[in-house]
N, C-alpha and C positions, 0 to 999 in steps of 0.2 A: 579654422582660421586662427592664426597665431595672435595672442593677446599678451599685453604686459600686466594684466591684472593678476592678483593672487588667485590661485585656483583652490576652491573649497570642495571638500567631500563630506557627506553626512553619513554617520554610522546609524543605520536603521531608519524606518519610516514612522518614527514616533510622532504622536499628535503635536508635541511641542514645536516640531520643525516649522509648522505653519506660521509661527510668529517671526522666525528668523529669515525664512526663505525670501520674502519680498525685498528685504533690505540687502541681502546678498545679490539679488538679481538687479538691483538698482544702484549699487555702490560704484563710486568712481574708482575704487582701488581693489575691489573684490568681485569674483565671479563664481557662481555655483556650477561646478562641473559634473559632480557625480553623487549618487546615493547608493548605499549598499543595504541589502537585507539578506537574511539567511535563506530566503526563498527568492530565486531569480525572477519568477513570474510576478511576485509582489513588487519587487524592486522596479521591474520594467513598467508595470502598470502605474506605479507611483511616479516614476520619472516622466511618463507620458502626460499624466494629469498635471504635474507641477512644472512642466517645461524644463526638465533637467536633462542635459545631453546624454549622460552615460549612466547605466545601471549595472550594478554588480550583484552576483548571487552569493557573496560571502564578504565578511568584513576584511578578511585577509587579502582578497583581490583588490579591494579599494586601497588598502595600505600599500599594496605593491605597485600602484599606478604612479609612475615617476612624475606625472604632470601635476599631481596634487601637492599643494603647499601647506594647507591648513585643514585639519579635521575638526568638525563639530561633533562632540560626543554627548548625545542625549539619551544614552542607554539607561536601563534601570540602575539605581544607586550602587548596587553591589558590583557592577561592571565598569564603573567610572575609572577606578585605579588601573585595573587590568588592561583595558583597551586604550586608555590614554598613554600608558607606558609603552604598549606595543606600537602605538602610532609614533611616538617620539623616537623609539628605536628604529623605526622605518624612515626617519628623517622628516617627519611632519610636525608642524606646530599644532597646538591643541587648544581649542576653546571647549572646556568641559562644563557640563551642567552642574548646578548645585544639587546636593552637597558634593563637593569635589571628592571627598573621601569619607569613609566610615570609621576610621581609626587613625591615630597618629602614625602607626606603622605604615599604613597605606600612604598617608600624606608624605612621609619622609621618603618612601620609595619613589613617589612621583617627583618630588623635588630633586632627588638624586638623578633620576632619568632625564629631567630637563637640563640639569647642569652637565651631565656626562655627554649628552647629545647636542648641546648648544641650541636647544629649542625653546620657544616661548610656550608657556603653559599658564593659563589663567582660568579662573572660575567665573561662570556665567551668571553673576548677579546683575541683571540688566538694569535694575533701578539705580545702581551706583553711578551710572553714566548720564542719567537724566538731569536736566537743568534744575528741576525741583530739589533733588537731593543736594546738588552743589550749592543751591541757595540756602538750604537748611544748614549745611555745614558752615557756610559763610556767616550766617546770622549768629550761630553758636560761637564761632571763633572770634567774632568781633565784639562779643559781650552784650548782644542785644537782649539776652535773657538774664543777664547777671551771671552769677555762679550757678551752673547746672547742678541740681540736687536730685531730681527724680525723672525717670523715663518710664513710660507705660506703652505697651504695644500688644496687639493681638492680631491673629490671622486664623480664620476658621472657615469651613464650608461643610455642607452635608454631602458625604460621599456614599452613594447608594449602590454603586456597582460592586458586587461581592467578589468579582474576578479581577479587580484592579490590583496591579502589582504593589500598590501602597499598603495593602493588607498583608503582604507576605514578609515575615521577619527575615527569611533567608535572602531576600532581595533588597534589604535595607529599607523596609517599610516603616511606617510610623509617622505621626503628625509632626513630631519635633524635627525629624530629618527633612520632611517635605515642606512644611510651611512655617514651623517654629524657627527655622534657621533665619528667616527674614527679620523678625523683630530683634533677634540677637545680633545679627550682622548690622542692622540699622543703628542700634544703640552704640555699638562699637565704632561705627563710622562717625557718628556725631561726637562722641566723647574723645575719640582718637587715642584710646588707651586699652590695654588688655585687662580683662577682669581679674580680680583677686580670688573670688570665692563665689560658689553657686549653691543653690538649693533647689531641688526639683521634686515634683509630684506627678505621677502619671496614673491614668485610668486605662487599663489594658483591655483589649478585645482581640481575639484570635491571635494572640502572641505579639501584638504591636500596641503602641500607645494610641488610643483613640483620641484622648485629650491629654494635654500636658500643660502644667502651670509651673512657672519658675521665677526665682529671684536671682539676680546677678549683681554682685557688689563690685564696684570699681574703686580705684583710688579716690581719696578725698571724699569718702562717704557718699558717692553717687550710686544710686540703685536703679536697676531696671526691674519692673514687674511685667511679666508677659504671660500670655496663654495662647495655645493653638489647639485645633481640634478638627477631626473629620466628622463630628457629630453635632455641630452647631451651625446656625445660619451663617451666611457669608458676612464676615467682619474682618476688616483690614484697616487698621488705624494706628497712628503713633502720636504720642504727646510727649513733649520735652518741657519740663518745668524747671525754671531757674528762680533765683532769689528776687528778680525784678519783673519777670514776665514769663509767660508760657507760650509754647508754639504747638498748634494742633495741625496735624497733617492727615486729611481725610483719605487720601489715596497714596500712601507712602511707597508701596511695593510695585504697583502697576499704574503709575500716573499717566494721564493723557498728555497729548501735545500741548493742550491748554489746561493748566491746572491752577488750583488756588490753595493757599495755606493761610492760617489765621494766627496772628500775633496778639495775645491778650495781655494787657498791662496790669500793673499792680492794683489799680483802682477799677478794673473791670472793663476798661475801654478796649475795643477790638479793632485791629487793623487787618484788612483783607489784602493779601499779597498775591497778585496775579503773575503767573509764570508762563512764558512761552518756551517750547522746547521742540527739538526734533522728535519724531515718533519714537516710542519705546522700542528698544533693540537696535535702532539705527546707529547710535553712538557706541554701542557695544561692539558692533562689527567694525566700525572705524577705528576704535581703540586697539583692537586686535591687529588690524592692518598696519597701523602706525608702528606698533611694537615690532612687527615682523620686518617692515620695510626700512624703518629708521632706528630701530634699537631703543625706542622709548620704553619706559617702565609702564607695564599695564596698570590701569587704575586699581584693579584688584590684584595685589601682589601675592606671591606664594607665602610670604611671611604672614600677611593678613589672613589668608585662607587657613594657614596652620593654626593661628589663634582661634579662629572660628570653629575649626574642627575640634580643638582641645576643649573649648567651651561647651560644645554640644555633647561631647563624650563625658565631660564632667557632670553635666546635667543628668544624663542617663545613669551614671554611676550613683549620683545622689538619690535619684528616685528608686534605684534598686536597693540601696542601703539605708534609706531614710535618714541620711546624715548629710550635713554640708560638706562640700568637697572644694579644697583649694586647687587653683589651677596649677600651682607648683607641684602638687601631688601627681598630676597626670604625666609628668616626665619620668616618674619612677616605675 
């Protein structure tokens, strides 16, 4: 049956798809048409289970489908650039999972492909679209905290599966790429500026960082302290401290539809702020649809993603050299 909705295709049967699929299937502007796997039988079984009309036995076949408007790319990190570029060259718009790229060379190639093919490409930081994040940005911009001085964040969990691709350095594994990218992105979103300098320390296991701790210095002497790990209990929090008040966000990266943040004043008084939002991932799908249909700027711009990529690469370089790294040095 012919539809005016944007037609989406998913590259692979990755577990993360389960978060996005319900919103694609219930969107006013989008429709999930197809899924691809390198194994046709797996793609067909997945499509049957998830109620997806079309299954393909190769990524190339999905990209060749003229009915597909948008590709969601949840492939392992080392395949983000390659298959996003191939999708854009095939005329598809792309929502690519984080981290969008593993180097500035990859990032710049992706930006060039988007420009050359006139396609929308954006990074899937779903928290950026949630009302909680928008409220935090608003409070910071309006001066509710005074002058922001310090930000603190962490994201960790115990990963016990030895075969998980996050352990493979050749596939872009490591805790900084996987979960550390969140506090770095969050701090940049709140402060609205690019970092000046970073310092990082990592604990390695099987060739990737099991735990990573970093300092990120922004203009006006604003500092982010963060850590991430595959070997610590589940921890996911952010704190934004200003000259007049501090803001504590208990669930910054995966907030619920009903969430709460805490504004603590200079004298210790605490204000609880309740926030209502659409379910996580819903507005990410709608943001992509609006960008394709109406030419609006995606909330996560390519310039934004390039700064985040540069920051993460600088942190890794710092950890490898045991020296601070200026972001300007990453361009050389």
